[in-house]
N, C-alpha and C positions, 0 to 999 in steps of 0.2 A: 305476385308478378304474373302478368298475363302472357300466355304463350300465343304467338301469332302463327297461323298456318295459311298457306295458299293451296287450293286444289287446282292444279293447272289443267286447262283444257286447250290443247294445241289445235289450231285451225290453220295449217300451213298455206301461206300465200293466198288466203281467202280474199277475194275481191281485189287483189293488188294488180293493177294494170302495168306496173313498172317492173323492170328487171334491173335492180340496183347492181352495180359492178361487183359487189361482194357477196351477193345473196343467192342462196339456194336453201329455202326454209326446210325443205324435206330432209336435206342432208345435214343441216345444222341441228335441227330439233330431233331428228331420227323418226319423225312422224311422216308416214308415207301417204296417208289419206285423212280426209276430214271425218271425224267421228260422227255417227248418227245419234239420234236422240237417246236411244236405248243405251248406247255405249257411254254417253255423257252422264246419264243418271247412274249407271253402274259404277263409273269412275268416282262420282261424288260419294256414293254410298260406301264404296270400298275405302276411300280415304277417311271418311267419318268414323268408320268402325275401327280404324287403326289409331285414332287419337286417344290418348290416355288422360291428359290434363283436363280437369274440370273447368279451371279458370283459363279460358282460351278465347281467341277471336279467330274466326275462320272466314276466308273469302274464297269465292269461286273466281278464278282468273282465266279469262279468255286471252291466250297469247298466240303469237306466231303469224298472225295475219293482219289485215287492215279491217278490223271488225266493223267500224262504222261506215265502211265503203260498200258493204253488201246491201241488198234491198232492205228497206225499212221493215218489211214483213218478216224477212229472214232474221233480222236482228231481234225482233220481238220473239220469234220462235225460240231462239237460243236463250234469251233472257227469261222467258217464261219458265224454262226448265229449272231455274234457280229458285223461283218464288215459293214453291211448297216448303223447301228447306229453310227459307227465310222466315216464313210464317211460323214454323215450329221452333225457331230460334237456333237451329243447328248450324245455319249459315248466317253470318252477320251482314255481309254485303257482297257486291260484285266489283271486280276490277277488270280492266281490259286494256289492251294495247292497240294503237291505231296510228294512222298517218296524220300529220298536222293539217294537210289539205282536205281531210275528211271530217272536219269539225264545223258545225254551224249551230244556230239556235234551235232549229227543229230537232236535230240529232240529240242535243243536250237535254232537251225537254223529254224525249223518249227515255234516255238513260236515267234521268232523275226519277221517272215514274217507276222504273224497275230496280230501284235501290243500288244503282251503280255509285260507288263511293270514290274510286280512284281511276283516273284516266292517264295512261302512260303514252306519251308521244315519242315515236322514234325520230328524234331530231337528228341524231348521229353527228352533226356538226352545225355550228352557227357561223359558218363562213361560206359565203355564196360560191366561191371558187371550188372549195372542196365538195360541196353539194353537187355542183355542175359536173365535175370530173368523175364523181361517183354515180352519176345517173339517178340521183334521188328523185328528180321530177317535182321538187318544190323548192321554195326560196326561204331565206332567213325570215323575211317579213311574214310569210305564211305561218311559220313556227311561232313567231311572236304574237300574231293575231289569235291563233288557236289557243295558245297558252293563257293569254289574258282573258279570253272568253271563258275558258274552263274555270279559272280562279274566280272570275266575277260571278259565275253561276253557282259557286259554292262547292265545287268538286275538289278533291285532292289531286294535285298535279305531279306526275312523274315525267322526267325528261331523260331519255336514254341518249348516250353519246358513244362514239367510237373513236379510237385513236389509230393512227397509221394509215388513214385513207389516202387515196391519191391527192397530192397537193397539200396534205396536212403537215404541220410542224408542231413542235412543242409549244411555241408561242400561240398558235391558233387553237390548240387544245386547251390551253389555260384560259384563253379568251372565251372559248365555248363554255367552260366550267363556270366562269364568272357571270356570263349571260344567263346560264341556267339558274343560278342563284338569284339574279336580278328579276327573272320572270316569275318568281314565287314558287318554284318547284319544292315539294316536300321530300322527294326522293329521286334517286338517279341510279342508273346502271352504267358501268363502264366496260365496253367490249373492245379488245384489240382486234383490228381487222386481220382476218385470215384468208389465205388463198385456198378457196374451196374448188374442188374439181368441177370443170365445165362452166365456171362463171367467167365474166369478162376479165376479172382480176387474174384468173388462171391463164388466159390467153396473153394478157399484158406481161405477166410474169415470165412466160416462156419466150416472149419477144424481147425481154430485157427492158420493158417500159415501166415496170413497177417492181419495186424492191420492198418487201414487207419489213416491218420492224423485227429486230432480233429479240429474243426473249429478255435479255438484259435491258434493252432500250424500252421495251413495253413495260417492264417492272418499274423502271426509273420514272417514266412519264406518269404511270398510274399512281405511284407513290406520291408524287407532287399533287395530283388531282385530288386524291383522297384527303390529303391534309387541308386543301382549300375547302372542300365540301364539309369536312368535319368542323372546321373553324366557323363555318356559316350555319352549322346545325342541320345540314341535310343528311338524310339516311342513305348511305350507299348500299343498296339492297342486293346488288350482284356485281361481281368483278370477274370478268372472263366468261366465255361461253359455257353453257351446260355441256358436260362431257358425254355427248351421244356416242353410240357404239361406233359409228363411222369415223368420228374424230379420234377416238381412242385407238382404233385399229390402224388408222392411217389410210384407210381405203378412200376416204373422201378428202382428206387434208393433204394439200400439195405442199404448202409452205406457210410460215408465219409463227408467231409466238404463242402457240397453244401449249398449255400445261394443265393437267387435271387438278393441280393444287395452286393455280395461278394466284388466287387471293392470298393464300398462305405465304407465297413467295414475296408478295408485295408487303404484307404486314410484317414479315420477318425483317425486311430492309428498313421499314419505318422504325422498328425497334432497334435495329443495328445503329441507326443514326442517333437514337436516344442514348444508347449505351457507349457510343464512341469515346466519350470523355473518360471512360473507365479503362479503355484499352491503351494503357501506357505503363512504363516501368517493367519490372520483371519480378516474379515470385514475391508479390506484395502481400501475401497472407491469404486469408480465407474471405471470400466475397459473399455477402448475403444481399440479395436483391428482392425488395418488396414490390409487388405488382398487383393491380386489381385482378380479381379472379378471372374475369372475362378476357383478360389480355395475357395471362401467364403463358399460354402455349405459344403465342406469337413472340413474346419476349425471349423464351427459350429458343425459338426459331424452328423453321422447317428442317426436319432431320437434325434438330438440336444445333443448328448452325451458329446461332449467337452464343450459346453456352460454350461451344468448342472454340470459338474465337477468343472468348474471355479466358479460357483455361490456358491460353498461351502466356497470360500475364499473372495468373493467380494459382495458388496451390489447390484451391477448390472453389467451386461456384455453386451456390445454393439459392434457389428461388422459393420465396414464401408469398402467401397471399397477404396483401395489405390494401388499405383504402386508396393509397396513391403511390406512385413510383418513388422509390427511395433506395439508396444503396449504401452499405457500410462494410467496413473491413472488421472482421471479428478476430481478435487475438486468440491464439491457442492457449 
């Protein structure tokens, strides 16, 4: 089995001329400045020295800014830093995130030259009303154009989305998810919108013009989206924002559905739905649940939530590793 690693290089708000309603990359990522060449190389070398698996695939990942919006020579400068590691085989490829309106044939030609494999677009929503209210500065058509061009040129496409933005609804989020699938994305990230200090959302929140999702609402919406993506074979590579120091301490977070274990909460509820048919009767004996190894912690639940629910109906509940989900009552 191949172990996949990303070495993240954060370039906060690099080249981005827009101030989205929800955004302050410095506070979200915890990165206060753009790293210089020496720092980037040191970051790569430090990560490589920490990897133990021999059978692995490693990407350098430029995140946090609008990478393809910077001057073409600057893009080359960053990309060239990865090339010595690619030539030695220590790094397999480069991935980056950017805006949909910063993609064209010339840019994609440059990225192909420097072994970029995956391009993630911050779509956030595929509803024009939501994009406009969130000050995104691009349209759904621009996302569709960029996505189709990326796929046509042979890159892997990632499309990020957010839930709970101004004007958003459950129905619009589901439509966005289905459009992401239709555009040929191989992976996605789902971020609940948070009210970060000193952003437009912060001002609107204080004025009563914006109400963020509750944690329960965000979990419920994300649960439905993950099931849609999984059914289509998309890899959901991130759920919820990275827990930076400012978010964990609450210094930068004003309101919204932030939780350091947000993905675990969502997967717990997905498994709660799968187990719901077992939650009936009373004192029905000893329950044994077989679950694939990769899912067993989620089946047990965050802080054993699902196991504790089941214990209301059974004398004991035991989880075992199995090829597929199965449950049976074991007689004493």
